[in-house]
N, C-alpha and C positions, 0 to 999 in steps of 0.2 A: 793610402795603402789598403784601407778597408774597402773604399770604393772600387779599386782594381780587383781585390780579391772577390768581391760580390759580382762584378762584371764576368769574371772568368768563370765562376760558378753558373751564372746564367747561360753563358755560352756552351758550357758543358752539358747543361740540362737540355738545351735546344738541340745539340748534336746527337744526344742519345735518345730523346723521347718525342721531339716535335718534327725534325726534318725527315726522320724516317720512323714509321711505326710499323712494326711487324703485324702483317695481316693473316699469317698462316704459318704453320710449321714448315720446316725443311723438307724438300722432296726425298722421299725415302722409299724403302721396299713396301711399307704399307700402302703407299700411294700406287705403286706399280700393281700391287695385288687387286686394287680397287679399279684399275683400268677395264678389266673384263666386265664386271658388272655394270660399270658406267657405259661401256659400248653396248651391252645388253639393253640397258634402259633407253639409249638413243635409238636402237634399231629394232625394237620390239614391234612386230606387226601390228598388234593390237592398239599400240599408241598411235601408229600412223594412220590406222583405220579411223581412230577417234578423230584425228584431224581432217580426214576427208568427210566424215559425217558432220563435223562442225562446219565446214565450208558449205556442205549441201543444205544443211538446215539454215545457215545464213541467207543462202541464195533463194530458198523457198519462202524465207520470210521477208525478203527485200527483192521481189521479183523485178519491179521497175528499175531499180539501180542495177541489178545483175544484167538485165537486157541492154541498158544504155552502156554499161562498161564493155559488154561483150561485142556490141556494134562498134564501140570506139576501138576496142583492140583489133577488130577485123579491117576497119578503116585505115589503121596504122600500118597493118601488113601490106594492104593494098597500094599505099602511097610510097612504099620504100623504094621501089625501082624508078618511078618517076621523079622522086626527090634526088635520088643519087645522080640520075642523068642531069637534072637541073643544076645540081651542084658543080658538076664537071663543066656544064656550059658557062656558068657564072665565073668559075676558076679561069677559063680562057679569056673571059671579058676582062677580069681583074687583072690579069697578068700582061695586058698590053700595056705599052709604055705611054700611051696617050690618055690611059684611064685615070681620072681624077676624083670620080665620084665615090662616097663611101656606101651608096645603096646597095651594089652587089655584095659587099661584105656583111652589111646588115641582113640581107635576105639569106645569105649562105649560112649565117650564124643561126637563125631561126630553123632552116631546113636541117642543119646538123643536129640541132637539139631535137627535132621531131624525129629524126631517124635513130637517135640514140635512146629514145625513152621507151621503146617497144617492150623488151623484156625486162627492163628495170621497172616500168610501169606496171606491169602485170604482177611482179613480185610485191611491190609496194601495196597495190590493191589487196592481194592475198593476205599480206601481213596485217593490213588495217582490219580487214574483215575477221581475222583470227582473233584479234585482240579485242573485238567488238561483240563476239558471241555471247549468248547468255549462259552463265555458269560454267565457263571454260575450266578444263583441268590444268593443273600446273604445267603439263607438257604441252598442251595446245597452246597456252599463253607464251611459253618459251619459244616454241617454234614461230609463233607470230611475231614475236620481237626480233628473232634471229633472220627471219625472212625480210623484215622491214630493214633492218640494218644491212643486210646483204644488197638489198635493192639500191640504197644509197652508194654503196661502193661500186656496184656494178654499174650504175648510171654515170658516176663520175669517170670511170674507166672507158666505158663505151663512148662517151663524149670526146674524150681526149683521143681515143682510137680513130673516131671519125674526123676529128680535127686534122690528124695525120694522114688521111686518105689521099689518093692521087688528085691533083688539081683542087684539093680541099682548102679550108681556111689557112693551114699551115703552109703549104707549098705555093698557092696562087695568091694568097692575099697577105699573108706575113713574110714570104721570102725565106722560109725555112729550108735548110739543106734536104734535098730529096733523098740522099743516101741515108741521112740520120732518120728521116721519116719512115723509109721502109724498113730499117731495123727495129724502130719502135713497134711498127705494126706487126712485124714477124714475132717479136718477143712478148708483146702484151698479151696474146692469147694464152701462152704458157702462164704469165703471171696471173691472169685471171682465173685459169683452171687451178692453180695452186692456192691463191689466197682466198678466193671465195668459200671453198668449203672449211678452211681453218678458221676464218672469221665467223663463219655460221656456227661451227662447233663451240668456239669461245663464247659466242653470245648466248647460245642454248644453254650451256653449262652455267654461265653467270645469272641466267634468268630464272633459275629454278632454286629450291630451297635446300638441296642435300649438299652439304659441305664437301663430302667425299668426292662427288661429282666434279665440283668447282676445282677442288685441289689436285685431281688426278687428271681426268680427261680435259678439263678446261686449261690447265697448265701445259700440258703436253701439246696441245694444239696451239696455244699461244706461243710457246718456244719454237714450235714448227714454223 
């Protein structure tokens, strides 16, 4: 009987204190009043000018890296159209009934990856450089982490969107339903436009030290 009582006490303790730990107060009027100052903190021109200056200073401090990355970005822009045309051609080959080779699918996978990393890659580079600048401000570090996180999300969504393109991996190689693929491609732009800003705001809020910004602006964006 004593063992059963002890077990129940331990279970109640776990339910109350371990499985859920309160991290902040309930959302109320005080948090709503903090929304305006939090938005002002995020949108202050001087803070964004500091971000631009940080990137410029980093580019001047690492000119070789900046030139290489700039050339790589231009190259990725130039190969977009040829790669898309090649993906469609390989899709036609893969959709033939007598095609048994896996090579077209492997090539299409590589090309799909290349056309998907253009903008996510740029964001990732900017995020890395912002987090690597000398003596960055709290705002610069928060923006760097948010940009880096956003690049991962955008890269994932862009890859899936390009998988669903006409005669791409989904349609020609995996045999997915074409109407479903069209629906995904139409709605994914809306999802990207809604999700990316919210994720950005959440990560920015969580990456700085002001608890009011985290519990007001960050929570509103998270619930959005």
